[in-house]
Structures are given as C-alpha cells and as structure tokens.
Backbone atoms as SQL, in Angstrom:
CREATE TABLE atoms (id INTEGER PRIMARY KEY, chain TEXT, resi INTEGER, resn TEXT, atom TEXT, x REAL, y REAL, z REAL);
INSERT INTO atoms VALUES
  (1, 'A', 1, 'GLN', 'N', 0.774, -1.223, -0.027),
  (2, 'A', 1, 'GLN', 'CA', -0.017, -0.034, 0.001),
  (3, 'A', 1, 'GLN', 'C', 0.862, 1.190, 0.040),
  (4, 'A', 2, 'VAL', 'N', 0.520, 2.286, -0.754),
  (5, 'A', 2, 'VAL', 'CA', 1.233, 3.471, -0.810),
  (6, 'A', 2, 'VAL', 'C', 0.511, 4.541, -0.187),
  (7, 'A', 3, 'GLN', 'N', 1.406, 5.436, 0.562),
  (8, 'A', 3, 'GLN', 'CA', 0.762, 6.587, 1.242),
  (9, 'A', 3, 'GLN', 'C', 1.637, 7.865, 0.914),
  (10, 'A', 4, 'LEU', 'N', 0.860, 8.835, 0.696),
  (11, 'A', 4, 'LEU', 'CA', 1.631, 10.141, 0.560),
  (12, 'A', 4, 'LEU', 'C', 1.268, 11.114, 1.692),
  (13, 'A', 5, 'VAL', 'N', 2.158, 11.700, 2.280),
  (14, 'A', 5, 'VAL', 'CA', 1.877, 12.587, 3.410),
  (15, 'A', 5, 'VAL', 'C', 2.391, 13.958, 3.238),
  (16, 'A', 6, 'GLU', 'N', 1.626, 14.949, 3.181),
  (17, 'A', 6, 'GLU', 'CA', 2.037, 16.349, 3.083),
  (18, 'A', 6, 'GLU', 'C', 2.221, 17.048, 4.366),
  (19, 'A', 7, 'SER', 'N', 3.069, 17.962, 4.399),
  (20, 'A', 7, 'SER', 'CA', 3.399, 18.793, 5.588),
  (21, 'A', 7, 'SER', 'C', 3.918, 20.108, 5.233),
  (22, 'A', 8, 'GLY', 'N', 3.935, 21.017, 6.168),
  (23, 'A', 8, 'GLY', 'CA', 4.528, 22.408, 5.902),
  (24, 'A', 8, 'GLY', 'C', 3.537, 23.518, 5.647),
  (25, 'A', 9, 'GLY', 'N', 2.338, 23.239, 5.591),
  (26, 'A', 9, 'GLY', 'CA', 1.315, 24.263, 5.451),
  (27, 'A', 9, 'GLY', 'C', 1.142, 25.049, 6.760),
  (28, 'A', 10, 'GLY', 'N', 0.423, 26.203, 6.644),
  (29, 'A', 10, 'GLY', 'CA', 0.179, 27.050, 7.727),
  (30, 'A', 10, 'GLY', 'C', -0.262, 28.436, 7.363),
  (31, 'A', 11, 'LEU', 'N', -0.122, 29.312, 8.372),
  (32, 'A', 11, 'LEU', 'CA', -0.614, 30.718, 8.173),
  (33, 'A', 11, 'LEU', 'C', 0.672, 31.559, 8.124),
  (34, 'A', 12, 'VAL', 'N', 0.649, 32.418, 7.002),
  (35, 'A', 12, 'VAL', 'CA', 1.775, 33.274, 6.698),
  (36, 'A', 12, 'VAL', 'C', 1.289, 34.615, 6.185),
  (37, 'A', 13, 'GLN', 'N', 2.001, 35.653, 6.475),
  (38, 'A', 13, 'GLN', 'CA', 1.714, 36.950, 6.084),
  (39, 'A', 13, 'GLN', 'C', 2.062, 37.162, 4.563),
  (40, 'A', 14, 'PRO', 'N', 1.305, 38.038, 3.830),
  (41, 'A', 14, 'PRO', 'CA', 1.600, 38.276, 2.448),
  (42, 'A', 14, 'PRO', 'C', 3.059, 38.645, 2.307),
  (43, 'A', 15, 'GLY', 'N', 3.721, 38.057, 1.279),
  (44, 'A', 15, 'GLY', 'CA', 5.119, 38.234, 1.076),
  (45, 'A', 15, 'GLY', 'C', 5.988, 37.287, 1.700),
  (46, 'A', 16, 'GLY', 'N', 5.455, 36.411, 2.525),
  (47, 'A', 16, 'GLY', 'CA', 6.153, 35.476, 3.249),
  (48, 'A', 16, 'GLY', 'C', 6.388, 34.149, 2.389),
  (49, 'A', 17, 'SER', 'N', 7.053, 33.140, 3.165),
  (50, 'A', 17, 'SER', 'CA', 7.455, 31.904, 2.523),
  (51, 'A', 17, 'SER', 'C', 6.958, 30.722, 3.205),
  (52, 'A', 18, 'LEU', 'N', 6.694, 29.683, 2.505),
  (53, 'A', 18, 'LEU', 'CA', 6.447, 28.346, 3.120),
  (54, 'A', 18, 'LEU', 'C', 7.111, 27.271, 2.167),
  (55, 'A', 19, 'ARG', 'N', 7.388, 26.114, 2.839),
  (56, 'A', 19, 'ARG', 'CA', 7.917, 25.002, 2.078),
  (57, 'A', 19, 'ARG', 'C', 7.089, 23.787, 2.406),
  (58, 'A', 20, 'LEU', 'N', 6.459, 23.321, 1.407),
  (59, 'A', 20, 'LEU', 'CA', 5.610, 22.147, 1.526),
  (60, 'A', 20, 'LEU', 'C', 6.510, 20.889, 1.226),
  (61, 'A', 21, 'SER', 'N', 6.148, 19.791, 1.930),
  (62, 'A', 21, 'SER', 'CA', 6.841, 18.466, 1.737),
  (63, 'A', 21, 'SER', 'C', 5.812, 17.451, 1.369),
  (64, 'A', 22, 'CYS', 'N', 6.177, 16.386, 0.546),
  (65, 'A', 22, 'CYS', 'CA', 5.248, 15.361, 0.244),
  (66, 'A', 22, 'CYS', 'C', 6.169, 14.020, 0.303),
  (67, 'A', 23, 'ALA', 'N', 5.830, 13.252, 1.345),
  (68, 'A', 23, 'ALA', 'CA', 6.698, 12.114, 1.525),
  (69, 'A', 23, 'ALA', 'C', 5.955, 10.862, 1.200),
  (70, 'A', 24, 'ALA', 'N', 6.500, 9.973, 0.323),
  (71, 'A', 24, 'ALA', 'CA', 5.850, 8.757, -0.073),
  (72, 'A', 24, 'ALA', 'C', 6.382, 7.542, 0.677),
  (73, 'A', 25, 'SER', 'N', 5.589, 6.625, 1.046),
  (74, 'A', 25, 'SER', 'CA', 5.989, 5.404, 1.662),
  (75, 'A', 25, 'SER', 'C', 5.172, 4.225, 1.325),
  (76, 'A', 26, 'GLY', 'N', 5.631, 3.003, 1.622),
  (77, 'A', 26, 'GLY', 'CA', 4.906, 1.849, 1.174),
  (78, 'A', 26, 'GLY', 'C', 5.633, 1.058, 0.163),
  (79, 'A', 27, 'SER', 'N', 5.010, 0.126, -0.477),
  (80, 'A', 27, 'SER', 'CA', 5.598, -0.724, -1.486),
  (81, 'A', 27, 'SER', 'C', 5.799, -0.025, -2.857),
  (82, 'A', 28, 'ILE', 'N', 6.869, 0.637, -3.014),
  (83, 'A', 28, 'ILE', 'CA', 7.121, 1.514, -4.204),
  (84, 'A', 28, 'ILE', 'C', 8.286, 0.907, -4.992),
  (85, 'A', 29, 'LEU', 'N', 8.071, 0.772, -6.265),
  (86, 'A', 29, 'LEU', 'CA', 9.106, 0.396, -7.186),
  (87, 'A', 29, 'LEU', 'C', 9.798, 1.666, -7.706),
  (88, 'A', 30, 'SER', 'N', 8.880, 2.659, -8.151),
  (89, 'A', 30, 'SER', 'CA', 9.455, 3.952, -8.593),
  (90, 'A', 30, 'SER', 'C', 8.468, 4.999, -8.568),
  (91, 'A', 31, 'ILE', 'N', 8.880, 6.219, -8.449),
  (92, 'A', 31, 'ILE', 'CA', 8.004, 7.389, -8.417),
  (93, 'A', 31, 'ILE', 'C', 8.270, 8.106, -9.737),
  (94, 'A', 32, 'ASN', 'N', 7.155, 8.276, -10.445),
  (95, 'A', 32, 'ASN', 'CA', 7.309, 9.094, -11.796),
  (96, 'A', 32, 'ASN', 'C', 7.051, 10.548, -11.605),
  (97, 'A', 33, 'ALA', 'N', 6.025, 11.050, -12.395),
  (98, 'A', 33, 'ALA', 'CA', 5.811, 12.463, -12.323),
  (99, 'A', 33, 'ALA', 'C', 5.123, 12.804, -10.871),
  (100, 'A', 34, 'VAL', 'N', 5.506, 13.874, -10.380),
  (101, 'A', 34, 'VAL', 'CA', 4.868, 14.396, -9.086),
  (102, 'A', 34, 'VAL', 'C', 4.395, 15.780, -9.374),
  (103, 'A', 35, 'GLY', 'N', 3.067, 16.052, -8.854),
  (104, 'A', 35, 'GLY', 'CA', 2.487, 17.359, -9.073),
  (105, 'A', 35, 'GLY', 'C', 2.010, 17.899, -7.798),
  (106, 'A', 36, 'TRP', 'N', 1.968, 19.246, -7.660),
  (107, 'A', 36, 'TRP', 'CA', 1.356, 19.888, -6.568),
  (108, 'A', 36, 'TRP', 'C', 0.062, 20.682, -7.112),
  (109, 'A', 37, 'TYR', 'N', -0.990, 20.419, -6.419),
  (110, 'A', 37, 'TYR', 'CA', -2.332, 20.976, -6.871),
  (111, 'A', 37, 'TYR', 'C', -2.954, 21.795, -5.664),
  (112, 'A', 38, 'ARG', 'N', -3.792, 22.601, -6.041),
  (113, 'A', 38, 'ARG', 'CA', -4.532, 23.349, -4.953),
  (114, 'A', 38, 'ARG', 'C', -5.949, 23.540, -5.224),
  (115, 'A', 39, 'GLN', 'N', -6.641, 23.722, -4.145),
  (116, 'A', 39, 'GLN', 'CA', -8.164, 23.782, -4.316),
  (117, 'A', 39, 'GLN', 'C', -8.806, 24.726, -3.269),
  (118, 'A', 40, 'ILE', 'N', -9.605, 25.618, -3.806),
  (119, 'A', 40, 'ILE', 'CA', -10.321, 26.543, -2.959),
  (120, 'A', 40, 'ILE', 'C', -11.833, 26.043, -2.984),
  (121, 'A', 41, 'PRO', 'N', -12.446, 26.001, -1.749),
  (122, 'A', 41, 'PRO', 'CA', -13.897, 25.554, -1.696),
  (123, 'A', 41, 'PRO', 'C', -14.736, 26.141, -2.764),
  (124, 'A', 42, 'GLY', 'N', -15.378, 25.230, -3.405),
  (125, 'A', 42, 'GLY', 'CA', -16.360, 25.616, -4.605),
  (126, 'A', 42, 'GLY', 'C', -15.567, 25.734, -5.959),
  (127, 'A', 43, 'ASN', 'N', -14.225, 25.509, -5.937),
  (128, 'A', 43, 'ASN', 'CA', -13.485, 25.569, -7.226),
  (129, 'A', 43, 'ASN', 'C', -12.918, 24.160, -7.535),
  (130, 'A', 44, 'GLU', 'N', -12.609, 23.999, -8.786),
  (131, 'A', 44, 'GLU', 'CA', -11.885, 22.781, -9.140),
  (132, 'A', 44, 'GLU', 'C', -10.449, 22.747, -8.718),
  (133, 'A', 45, 'ARG', 'N', -9.877, 21.576, -8.493),
  (134, 'A', 45, 'ARG', 'CA', -8.462, 21.450, -8.165),
  (135, 'A', 45, 'ARG', 'C', -7.651, 21.828, -9.392),
  (136, 'A', 46, 'GLU', 'N', -6.654, 22.676, -9.075),
  (137, 'A', 46, 'GLU', 'CA', -5.782, 23.150, -10.350),
  (138, 'A', 46, 'GLU', 'C', -4.420, 22.779, -10.030),
  (139, 'A', 47, 'LEU', 'N', -3.725, 22.514, -11.129),
  (140, 'A', 47, 'LEU', 'CA', -2.334, 22.176, -11.104),
  (141, 'A', 47, 'LEU', 'C', -1.374, 23.358, -10.850),
  (142, 'A', 48, 'VAL', 'N', -0.648, 23.284, -9.855),
  (143, 'A', 48, 'VAL', 'CA', 0.315, 24.424, -9.585),
  (144, 'A', 48, 'VAL', 'C', 1.677, 24.210, -10.165),
  (145, 'A', 49, 'ALA', 'N', 2.218, 23.019, -9.963),
  (146, 'A', 49, 'ALA', 'CA', 3.490, 22.755, -10.430),
  (147, 'A', 49, 'ALA', 'C', 3.685, 21.267, -10.588),
  (148, 'A', 50, 'ARG', 'N', 4.570, 20.879, -11.511),
  (149, 'A', 50, 'ARG', 'CA', 4.781, 19.467, -11.796),
  (150, 'A', 50, 'ARG', 'C', 6.170, 19.234, -12.109),
  (151, 'A', 51, 'ILE', 'N', 6.729, 17.984, -11.764),
  (152, 'A', 51, 'ILE', 'CA', 8.088, 17.673, -11.987),
  (153, 'A', 51, 'ILE', 'C', 8.140, 16.241, -12.476),
  (154, 'A', 52, 'THR', 'N', 8.908, 16.044, -13.562),
  (155, 'A', 52, 'THR', 'CA', 8.933, 14.673, -14.122),
  (156, 'A', 52, 'THR', 'C', 10.113, 13.930, -13.445),
  (157, 'A', 53, 'THR', 'N', 10.201, 12.691, -13.793),
  (158, 'A', 53, 'THR', 'CA', 11.300, 11.835, -13.329),
  (159, 'A', 53, 'THR', 'C', 12.698, 12.457, -13.626),
  (160, 'A', 54, 'GLY', 'N', 12.792, 13.018, -14.877),
  (161, 'A', 54, 'GLY', 'CA', 14.047, 13.588, -15.298),
  (162, 'A', 54, 'GLY', 'C', 14.196, 15.004, -14.799),
  (163, 'A', 55, 'GLY', 'N', 13.319, 15.570, -14.023),
  (164, 'A', 55, 'GLY', 'CA', 13.570, 16.926, -13.543),
  (165, 'A', 55, 'GLY', 'C', 12.875, 18.099, -14.271),
  (166, 'A', 56, 'THR', 'N', 12.263, 17.789, -15.316),
  (167, 'A', 56, 'THR', 'CA', 11.543, 18.809, -16.077),
  (168, 'A', 56, 'THR', 'C', 10.375, 19.419, -15.311),
  (169, 'A', 57, 'THR', 'N', 10.300, 20.706, -15.232),
  (170, 'A', 57, 'THR', 'CA', 9.247, 21.282, -14.393),
  (171, 'A', 57, 'THR', 'C', 8.277, 22.141, -15.228),
  (172, 'A', 58, 'THR', 'N', 7.067, 22.235, -14.793),
  (173, 'A', 58, 'THR', 'CA', 6.096, 23.182, -15.368),
  (174, 'A', 58, 'THR', 'C', 5.314, 23.895, -14.278),
  (175, 'A', 59, 'TYR', 'N', 4.837, 25.002, -14.460),
  (176, 'A', 59, 'TYR', 'CA', 4.182, 25.821, -13.461),
  (177, 'A', 59, 'TYR', 'C', 3.020, 26.541, -13.958),
  (178, 'A', 60, 'LEU', 'N', 2.032, 26.659, -13.064),
  (179, 'A', 60, 'LEU', 'CA', 0.884, 27.561, -13.357),
  (180, 'A', 60, 'LEU', 'C', 1.451, 28.986, -13.568),
  (181, 'A', 61, 'ASP', 'N', 0.882, 29.744, -14.487),
  (182, 'A', 61, 'ASP', 'CA', 1.348, 31.063, -14.786),
  (183, 'A', 61, 'ASP', 'C', 1.438, 32.000, -13.616),
  (184, 'A', 62, 'SER', 'N', 0.460, 31.910, -12.722),
  (185, 'A', 62, 'SER', 'CA', 0.394, 32.815, -11.649),
  (186, 'A', 62, 'SER', 'C', 1.447, 32.640, -10.584),
  (187, 'A', 63, 'VAL', 'N', 2.164, 31.505, -10.541),
  (188, 'A', 63, 'VAL', 'CA', 3.099, 31.158, -9.533),
  (189, 'A', 63, 'VAL', 'C', 4.560, 31.179, -10.117),
  (190, 'A', 64, 'LYS', 'N', 4.676, 31.354, -11.467),
  (191, 'A', 64, 'LYS', 'CA', 6.002, 31.306, -12.032),
  (192, 'A', 64, 'LYS', 'C', 6.860, 32.389, -11.408),
  (193, 'A', 65, 'GLY', 'N', 8.128, 32.075, -11.183),
  (194, 'A', 65, 'GLY', 'CA', 9.046, 32.992, -10.494),
  (195, 'A', 65, 'GLY', 'C', 8.914, 33.103, -8.985),
  (196, 'A', 66, 'ARG', 'N', 7.871, 32.554, -8.466),
  (197, 'A', 66, 'ARG', 'CA', 7.654, 32.588, -6.979),
  (198, 'A', 66, 'ARG', 'C', 7.744, 31.176, -6.341),
  (199, 'A', 67, 'PHE', 'N', 7.206, 30.187, -7.053),
  (200, 'A', 67, 'PHE', 'CA', 7.210, 28.760, -6.546),
  (201, 'A', 67, 'PHE', 'C', 8.201, 27.980, -7.265),
  (202, 'A', 68, 'THR', 'N', 8.891, 27.039, -6.537),
  (203, 'A', 68, 'THR', 'CA', 9.828, 26.111, -7.019),
  (204, 'A', 68, 'THR', 'C', 9.535, 24.657, -6.641),
  (205, 'A', 69, 'ILE', 'N', 9.233, 23.787, -7.588),
  (206, 'A', 69, 'ILE', 'CA', 9.072, 22.385, -7.200),
  (207, 'A', 69, 'ILE', 'C', 10.415, 21.604, -7.309),
  (208, 'A', 70, 'SER', 'N', 10.586, 20.685, -6.474),
  (209, 'A', 70, 'SER', 'CA', 11.779, 19.880, -6.559),
  (210, 'A', 70, 'SER', 'C', 11.553, 18.525, -5.906),
  (211, 'A', 71, 'ARG', 'N', 12.455, 17.568, -6.074),
  (212, 'A', 71, 'ARG', 'CA', 12.337, 16.212, -5.517),
  (213, 'A', 71, 'ARG', 'C', 13.606, 15.661, -5.152),
  (214, 'A', 72, 'ASP', 'N', 13.539, 14.851, -4.149),
  (215, 'A', 72, 'ASP', 'CA', 14.725, 14.075, -3.570),
  (216, 'A', 72, 'ASP', 'C', 14.402, 12.633, -3.816),
  (217, 'A', 73, 'ASN', 'N', 14.741, 11.979, -4.799),
  (218, 'A', 73, 'ASN', 'CA', 14.449, 10.627, -5.101),
  (219, 'A', 73, 'ASN', 'C', 14.876, 9.541, -4.007),
  (220, 'A', 74, 'ALA', 'N', 16.015, 9.851, -3.439),
  (221, 'A', 74, 'ALA', 'CA', 16.552, 8.975, -2.308),
  (222, 'A', 74, 'ALA', 'C', 15.613, 9.006, -1.161),
  (223, 'A', 75, 'LYS', 'N', 15.035, 10.133, -0.958),
  (224, 'A', 75, 'LYS', 'CA', 14.169, 10.310, 0.290),
  (225, 'A', 75, 'LYS', 'C', 12.661, 10.016, -0.129),
  (226, 'A', 76, 'ARG', 'N', 12.451, 9.919, -1.369),
  (227, 'A', 76, 'ARG', 'CA', 10.981, 9.726, -1.832),
  (228, 'A', 76, 'ARG', 'C', 10.191, 10.881, -1.344),
  (229, 'A', 77, 'THR', 'N', 10.729, 12.180, -1.543),
  (230, 'A', 77, 'THR', 'CA', 10.026, 13.212, -1.065),
  (231, 'A', 77, 'THR', 'C', 10.096, 14.395, -2.221),
  (232, 'A', 78, 'ALA', 'N', 8.901, 15.094, -2.342),
  (233, 'A', 78, 'ALA', 'CA', 8.958, 16.219, -3.214),
  (234, 'A', 78, 'ALA', 'C', 8.589, 17.408, -2.307),
  (235, 'A', 79, 'TYR', 'N', 8.984, 18.546, -2.918),
  (236, 'A', 79, 'TYR', 'CA', 8.877, 19.800, -2.170),
  (237, 'A', 79, 'TYR', 'C', 8.211, 20.876, -3.120),
  (238, 'A', 80, 'LEU', 'N', 7.625, 21.793, -2.486),
  (239, 'A', 80, 'LEU', 'CA', 7.122, 23.006, -3.106),
  (240, 'A', 80, 'LEU', 'C', 7.621, 24.247, -2.312),
  (241, 'A', 81, 'GLN', 'N', 8.586, 24.896, -2.678),
  (242, 'A', 81, 'GLN', 'CA', 9.048, 26.149, -2.098),
  (243, 'A', 81, 'GLN', 'C', 8.187, 27.287, -2.629),
  (244, 'A', 82, 'MET', 'N', 7.490, 27.961, -1.749),
  (245, 'A', 82, 'MET', 'CA', 6.609, 29.014, -2.153),
  (246, 'A', 82, 'MET', 'C', 7.113, 30.394, -1.506),
  (247, 'A', 83, 'ASN', 'N', 7.515, 31.346, -2.368),
  (248, 'A', 83, 'ASN', 'CA', 7.996, 32.649, -1.883),
  (249, 'A', 83, 'ASN', 'C', 6.938, 33.666, -2.347),
  (250, 'A', 84, 'SER', 'N', 7.182, 34.877, -1.823),
  (251, 'A', 84, 'SER', 'CA', 6.387, 35.943, -2.068),
  (252, 'A', 84, 'SER', 'C', 4.878, 35.645, -2.184),
  (253, 'A', 85, 'LEU', 'N', 4.398, 35.041, -1.210),
  (254, 'A', 85, 'LEU', 'CA', 3.040, 34.563, -1.168),
  (255, 'A', 85, 'LEU', 'C', 2.053, 35.583, -1.088),
  (256, 'A', 86, 'LYS', 'N', 0.880, 35.427, -1.769),
  (257, 'A', 86, 'LYS', 'CA', -0.194, 36.332, -1.927),
  (258, 'A', 86, 'LYS', 'C', -1.434, 35.838, -1.353),
  (259, 'A', 87, 'PRO', 'N', -2.412, 36.649, -0.849),
  (260, 'A', 87, 'PRO', 'CA', -3.638, 36.054, -0.431),
  (261, 'A', 87, 'PRO', 'C', -4.360, 35.122, -1.273),
  (262, 'A', 88, 'GLU', 'N', -4.174, 35.366, -2.637),
  (263, 'A', 88, 'GLU', 'CA', -4.803, 34.455, -3.622),
  (264, 'A', 88, 'GLU', 'C', -4.230, 33.106, -3.659),
  (265, 'A', 89, 'ASP', 'N', -3.109, 32.895, -2.956),
  (266, 'A', 89, 'ASP', 'CA', -2.521, 31.591, -2.939),
  (267, 'A', 89, 'ASP', 'C', -3.119, 30.695, -1.843),
  (268, 'A', 90, 'THR', 'N', -3.974, 31.317, -1.078),
  (269, 'A', 90, 'THR', 'CA', -4.683, 30.627, 0.000),
  (270, 'A', 90, 'THR', 'C', -5.584, 29.438, -0.618),
  (271, 'A', 91, 'ALA', 'N', -5.196, 28.188, -0.151),
  (272, 'A', 91, 'ALA', 'CA', -5.900, 27.019, -0.660),
  (273, 'A', 91, 'ALA', 'C', -5.538, 25.864, 0.173),
  (274, 'A', 92, 'VAL', 'N', -6.145, 24.648, -0.071),
  (275, 'A', 92, 'VAL', 'CA', -5.614, 23.394, 0.421),
  (276, 'A', 92, 'VAL', 'C', -4.727, 22.927, -0.764),
  (277, 'A', 93, 'TYR', 'N', -3.445, 22.548, -0.411),
  (278, 'A', 93, 'TYR', 'CA', -2.511, 22.039, -1.288),
  (279, 'A', 93, 'TYR', 'C', -2.474, 20.575, -1.282),
  (280, 'A', 94, 'TYR', 'N', -2.493, 19.916, -2.401),
  (281, 'A', 94, 'TYR', 'CA', -2.478, 18.432, -2.415),
  (282, 'A', 94, 'TYR', 'C', -1.259, 17.957, -3.329),
  (283, 'A', 95, 'CYS', 'N', -0.633, 16.913, -2.907),
  (284, 'A', 95, 'CYS', 'CA', 0.457, 16.250, -3.724),
  (285, 'A', 95, 'CYS', 'C', -0.178, 15.128, -4.500),
  (286, 'A', 96, 'ASN', 'N', 0.338, 14.909, -5.743),
  (287, 'A', 96, 'ASN', 'CA', -0.152, 13.803, -6.425),
  (288, 'A', 96, 'ASN', 'C', 1.133, 13.147, -7.124),
  (289, 'A', 97, 'ALA', 'N', 1.345, 11.840, -6.968),
  (290, 'A', 97, 'ALA', 'CA', 2.469, 11.179, -7.565),
  (291, 'A', 97, 'ALA', 'C', 2.038, 9.947, -8.231),
  (292, 'A', 98, 'VAL', 'N', 2.591, 9.870, -9.485),
  (293, 'A', 98, 'VAL', 'CA', 2.411, 8.585, -10.254),
  (294, 'A', 98, 'VAL', 'C', 3.358, 7.569, -9.792),
  (295, 'A', 99, 'ILE', 'N', 2.932, 6.478, -9.162),
  (296, 'A', 99, 'ILE', 'CA', 3.897, 5.478, -8.480),
  (297, 'A', 99, 'ILE', 'C', 3.626, 4.149, -9.130),
  (298, 'A', 100, 'ALA', 'N', 4.738, 3.521, -9.423),
  (299, 'A', 100, 'ALA', 'CA', 4.696, 2.131, -9.858),
  (300, 'A', 100, 'ALA', 'C', 4.955, 1.169, -8.673),
  (301, 'A', 101, 'THR', 'N', 4.117, 0.158, -8.560),
  (302, 'A', 101, 'THR', 'CA', 4.276, -0.696, -7.465),
  (303, 'A', 101, 'THR', 'C', 4.856, -2.102, -7.940),
  (304, 'A', 102, 'ASN', 'N', 4.807, -2.240, -9.291),
  (305, 'A', 102, 'ASN', 'CA', 5.535, -3.333, -9.879),
  (306, 'A', 102, 'ASN', 'C', 5.771, -2.892, -11.314),
  (307, 'A', 103, 'TRP', 'N', 6.338, -3.882, -12.132),
  (308, 'A', 103, 'TRP', 'CA', 6.887, -3.508, -13.456),
  (309, 'A', 103, 'TRP', 'C', 5.680, -3.200, -14.398),
  (310, 'A', 104, 'SER', 'N', 4.541, -3.588, -14.045),
  (311, 'A', 104, 'SER', 'CA', 3.347, -3.359, -15.117),
  (312, 'A', 104, 'SER', 'C', 2.285, -2.504, -14.540),
  (313, 'A', 105, 'THR', 'N', 2.430, -1.985, -13.330),
  (314, 'A', 105, 'THR', 'CA', 1.303, -1.143, -12.761),
  (315, 'A', 105, 'THR', 'C', 1.755, 0.162, -12.167),
  (316, 'A', 106, 'GLN', 'N', 1.047, 1.212, -12.580),
  (317, 'A', 106, 'GLN', 'CA', 1.348, 2.455, -11.900),
  (318, 'A', 106, 'GLN', 'C', 0.088, 3.275, -11.773),
  (319, 'A', 107, 'TYR', 'N', -0.101, 4.007, -10.700),
  (320, 'A', 107, 'TYR', 'CA', -1.321, 4.792, -10.551),
  (321, 'A', 107, 'TYR', 'C', -0.959, 6.155, -9.893),
  (322, 'A', 108, 'GLY', 'N', -1.857, 7.102, -10.131),
  (323, 'A', 108, 'GLY', 'CA', -1.696, 8.390, -9.394),
  (324, 'A', 108, 'GLY', 'C', -2.258, 8.236, -8.008),
  (325, 'A', 109, 'HIS', 'N', -1.565, 8.755, -7.023),
  (326, 'A', 109, 'HIS', 'CA', -1.928, 8.694, -5.658),
  (327, 'A', 109, 'HIS', 'C', -2.019, 10.109, -5.114),
  (328, 'A', 110, 'TRP', 'N', -2.948, 10.376, -4.262),
  (329, 'A', 110, 'TRP', 'CA', -3.180, 11.692, -3.592),
  (330, 'A', 110, 'TRP', 'C', -2.784, 11.649, -2.189),
  (331, 'A', 111, 'GLY', 'N', -2.226, 12.731, -1.739),
  (332, 'A', 111, 'GLY', 'CA', -2.054, 13.005, -0.242),
  (333, 'A', 111, 'GLY', 'C', -3.303, 13.520, 0.314),
  (334, 'A', 112, 'GLN', 'N', -3.309, 13.832, 1.598),
  (335, 'A', 112, 'GLN', 'CA', -4.535, 14.207, 2.349),
  (336, 'A', 112, 'GLN', 'C', -4.762, 15.731, 2.248),
  (337, 'A', 113, 'GLY', 'N', -3.753, 16.454, 1.826),
  (338, 'A', 113, 'GLY', 'CA', -3.812, 17.909, 1.674),
  (339, 'A', 113, 'GLY', 'C', -3.311, 18.650, 2.883),
  (340, 'A', 114, 'THR', 'N', -2.817, 19.845, 2.679),
  (341, 'A', 114, 'THR', 'CA', -2.309, 20.714, 3.759),
  (342, 'A', 114, 'THR', 'C', -2.852, 22.164, 3.470),
  (343, 'A', 115, 'GLN', 'N', -3.279, 22.800, 4.583),
  (344, 'A', 115, 'GLN', 'CA', -3.883, 24.151, 4.379),
  (345, 'A', 115, 'GLN', 'C', -2.856, 25.133, 4.325),
  (346, 'A', 116, 'VAL', 'N', -2.923, 26.064, 3.294),
  (347, 'A', 116, 'VAL', 'CA', -2.030, 27.271, 3.248),
  (348, 'A', 116, 'VAL', 'C', -2.929, 28.449, 3.287),
  (349, 'A', 117, 'THR', 'N', -2.654, 29.330, 4.260),
  (350, 'A', 117, 'THR', 'CA', -3.473, 30.556, 4.424),
  (351, 'A', 117, 'THR', 'C', -2.531, 31.722, 4.384),
  (352, 'A', 118, 'VAL', 'N', -2.768, 32.628, 3.450),
  (353, 'A', 118, 'VAL', 'CA', -1.891, 33.829, 3.344),
  (354, 'A', 118, 'VAL', 'C', -2.770, 35.042, 3.715),
  (355, 'A', 119, 'SER', 'N', -2.542, 35.685, 4.967),
  (356, 'A', 119, 'SER', 'CA', -3.381, 36.739, 5.408),
  (357, 'A', 119, 'SER', 'C', -2.465, 37.598, 6.443),
  (358, 'A', 120, 'SER', 'N', -2.844, 38.861, 6.481),
  (359, 'A', 120, 'SER', 'CA', -2.222, 39.682, 7.489),
  (360, 'A', 120, 'SER', 'C', -3.067, 39.795, 8.718);
C-alpha cells in the first residue's frame, strides 16, 4: 500500500514563504511524475507545479518565478518552495504522484492535503 503525506502548510503573512513536503511510503518500485495541486472551496482542483522523473518542471502562470518544485528521489520526497506569497495563494494544497508498485502497474496517488493561508 502506498501513502503520501504532506506537511509544511500554515498561516503566513503576504510576502512570506512556506515550504511544503510530500513524503511517499509503502511498496514502491518507482515514483514518476509528481504534481502539486491546490483547491479553494467551490472551485476545481488546479495544477500548480509538476516535475517529471528527469527533473523537467512546469508551473501555473500565476506562480512562475515565486514557486519552485523539486524532488529528492533517495528520500522519496517532493517539495514546493513558495515565496512572495499572496492572499490568492490561499488554498488546500495536495500532492499527487504517479507511482509504480510493480513493473506493469502505476497509478496516481493523492495525499491528504495541507492548508495554506496567506493573510495579514
């Protein structure tokens, strides 16, 4: 069984920074693409940043230059460094990872989410 656990959310003032972590555990053969998503109540979940196995990254236009996604394959952990935070970044942030548990099977797994609130 695979589990993703996010951490690092909280309350921060506008202009501040937070670093989110997403740690994977369980019966894992490999971790492929990893994405950070966010969701505001009443809205659809949106992709904020994504990183491939090879390290190629993509970002939502509104976070480019402020957020950085990275991964540590040895630790099975992905990160989202968020700088210059704005009130409109307030949301529940979710990690999604495409994980192979054997040579023929891979699925996308979600974490439980972590709340990020940007407010003075």
